[in-house]
C-alpha beads as a LAMMPS data file, in Angstrom:
LAMMPS data file: protein, C-alpha beads

45 atoms
44 bonds

1 atom types
1 bond types

-500.0 500.0 xlo xhi
-500.0 500.0 ylo yhi
-500.0 500.0 zlo zhi

Masses

1 110.0

Atoms # bond

1 1 1 -328.488 411.319 35.566
2 1 1 -326.670 408.157 34.485
3 1 1 -323.127 408.252 33.096
4 1 1 -322.507 406.574 29.738
5 1 1 -319.367 405.007 28.308
6 1 1 -320.225 406.076 24.750
7 1 1 -322.762 407.897 22.597
8 1 1 -324.083 404.513 21.444
9 1 1 -324.701 403.429 25.056
10 1 1 -326.528 406.690 25.784
11 1 1 -328.618 406.374 22.617
12 1 1 -329.604 402.787 23.502
13 1 1 -330.575 403.886 27.025
14 1 1 -332.834 406.742 25.891
15 1 1 -334.461 404.605 23.185
16 1 1 -335.997 402.414 25.889
17 1 1 -336.220 404.789 28.873
18 1 1 -338.878 407.391 29.663
19 1 1 -337.199 410.751 30.296
20 1 1 -339.816 411.838 32.850
21 1 1 -337.936 409.887 35.538
22 1 1 -334.856 412.071 34.926
23 1 1 -336.117 415.441 33.633
24 1 1 -338.683 417.773 35.179
25 1 1 -340.353 418.949 31.982
26 1 1 -342.541 421.407 33.927
27 1 1 -339.407 423.562 34.366
28 1 1 -338.527 423.515 30.678
29 1 1 -338.106 426.746 28.740
30 1 1 -339.026 427.237 25.084
31 1 1 -336.144 428.465 22.941
32 1 1 -336.217 430.051 19.505
33 1 1 -333.347 429.571 17.061
34 1 1 -334.197 431.955 14.215
35 1 1 -330.835 431.657 12.430
36 1 1 -330.640 427.863 12.489
37 1 1 -329.690 426.453 9.093
38 1 1 -329.854 422.886 7.771
39 1 1 -326.752 420.774 8.188
40 1 1 -324.435 420.576 5.173
41 1 1 -323.976 416.835 5.697
42 1 1 -326.155 413.915 6.718
43 1 1 -326.069 413.032 10.392
44 1 1 -325.587 409.484 11.657
45 1 1 -328.834 407.613 12.322

Bonds

1 1 1 2
2 1 2 3
3 1 3 4
4 1 4 5
5 1 5 6
6 1 6 7
7 1 7 8
8 1 8 9
9 1 9 10
10 1 10 11
11 1 11 12
12 1 12 13
13 1 13 14
14 1 14 15
15 1 15 16
16 1 16 17
17 1 17 18
18 1 18 19
19 1 19 20
20 1 20 21
21 1 21 22
22 1 22 23
23 1 23 24
24 1 24 25
25 1 25 26
26 1 26 27
27 1 27 28
28 1 28 29
29 1 29 30
30 1 30 31
31 1 31 32
32 1 32 33
33 1 33 34
34 1 34 35
35 1 35 36
36 1 36 37
37 1 37 38
38 1 38 39
39 1 39 40
40 1 40 41
41 1 41 42
42 1 42 43
43 1 43 44
44 1 44 45
C-alpha cells in the first residue's frame, strides 16, 4: 500500500487508480451499521 503525504495526495491517487491492484475484494466482509446517523455538518468534497 502506498504512503501518502496528505489526505489530498491520497484522494488524488485513488481518483485515478483501480483499487483491485491493492485490495483483494474476494476477502471482503459485509458490515452492518444499524445505528449510523447522518452527519451534523457537511463533509468536505
